[in-house]
C-alpha positions as CSV (number, residue, x, y, z in Angstrom):
1,M,0.1,-0.1,0.2
2,A,1.1,3.5,-0.5
3,R,2.0,6.4,1.8
4,V,-0.5,9.2,1.0
5,A,-0.7,12.8,1.8
6,Y,-4.4,14.0,1.5
7,L,-4.8,17.8,1.5
8,G,-8.4,19.1,2.1
9,L,-10.9,17.2,4.4
10,G,-14.2,19.1,3.5
11,V,-17.5,17.7,2.3
12,M,-15.8,15.7,-0.5
13,G,-12.3,15.4,0.8
14,G,-12.9,14.0,4.1
15,P,-14.9,10.9,2.7
16,M,-12.4,10.5,-0.2
17,A,-9.5,10.2,2.3
18,R,-11.5,7.8,4.5
19,H,-12.0,5.4,1.4
20,L,-8.1,5.4,0.8
21,A,-7.6,4.9,4.4
22,A,-10.2,1.8,4.6
23,A,-8.3,0.5,1.3
24,G,-5.2,0.2,3.7
25,H,-3.2,3.1,2.4
26,S,-1.0,5.1,5.1
27,L,-2.6,8.6,5.2
28,T,-1.1,12.0,6.5
29,V,-3.8,14.5,6.2
30,Y,-3.7,18.2,6.2
31,N,-6.7,20.9,6.3
32,R,-6.2,24.6,6.5
33,T,-8.4,24.4,9.5
34,P,-6.2,22.3,11.9
35,A,-9.1,21.1,14.2
36,K,-10.7,19.4,11.1
37,A,-7.7,17.5,10.5
38,L,-7.4,16.4,14.0
39,E,-11.1,15.5,14.3
40,W,-10.6,13.3,11.0
41,V,-7.5,11.6,12.8
42,A,-9.6,11.0,15.8
43,N,-12.2,9.3,13.9
44,N,-10.1,7.4,11.2
45,G,-6.5,7.1,12.6
46,H,-3.5,7.9,10.7
47,Q,-1.9,11.2,11.2
48,A,-2.2,14.8,10.6
49,S,0.3,17.5,9.5
50,P,0.2,21.3,10.7
51,T,1.4,22.3,7.1
52,A,1.1,20.9,3.6
53,A,4.7,21.0,3.1
54,E,5.1,18.6,6.0
55,A,2.3,16.3,5.0
56,V,3.7,15.7,1.5
57,A,7.3,15.2,2.7
58,E,7.3,11.4,2.9
59,A,4.3,10.8,0.5
60,E,4.5,8.6,-2.5
61,F,1.1,10.1,-3.7
62,V,-0.3,13.5,-3.0
63,M,-4.1,14.1,-3.6
64,M,-5.8,17.4,-3.0
65,C,-9.5,18.5,-2.6
66,V,-9.6,22.0,-2.0
67,G,-12.2,24.4,-3.6
68,G,-11.5,27.9,-4.8
69,D,-8.6,29.1,-6.9
70,D,-7.0,31.1,-4.3
71,D,-7.2,28.4,-1.7
72,V,-5.7,25.8,-4.2
73,R,-2.9,28.3,-4.6
74,Q,-2.3,28.8,-1.0
75,V,-2.2,25.1,-0.4
76,A,0.0,24.3,-3.3
77,L,2.3,27.2,-3.6
78,G,2.1,29.1,-0.3
79,D,5.1,29.6,2.2
80,S,4.3,26.2,3.6
81,G,2.6,24.8,0.6
82,A,2.9,21.3,-0.8
83,L,5.3,22.6,-3.2
84,A,7.3,25.0,-1.0
């Protein structure tokens, strides 16, 4: 199974990440609202990272489900974004 970073745990992202976890993948999740990431981990296991950059550091695959152009740019390209 793969080490997956999942960025964005909203209405669509949370369930999609849950399916990956149920399939046996190892997930590190990130959400712009840290409490939401910690809640997801409390309910599903795995781990959360405080930044997108940290979430993707050891990942084999990165998946992102973030709405809004500016939000996508922040998560991907921001100072602590996935591509930082």
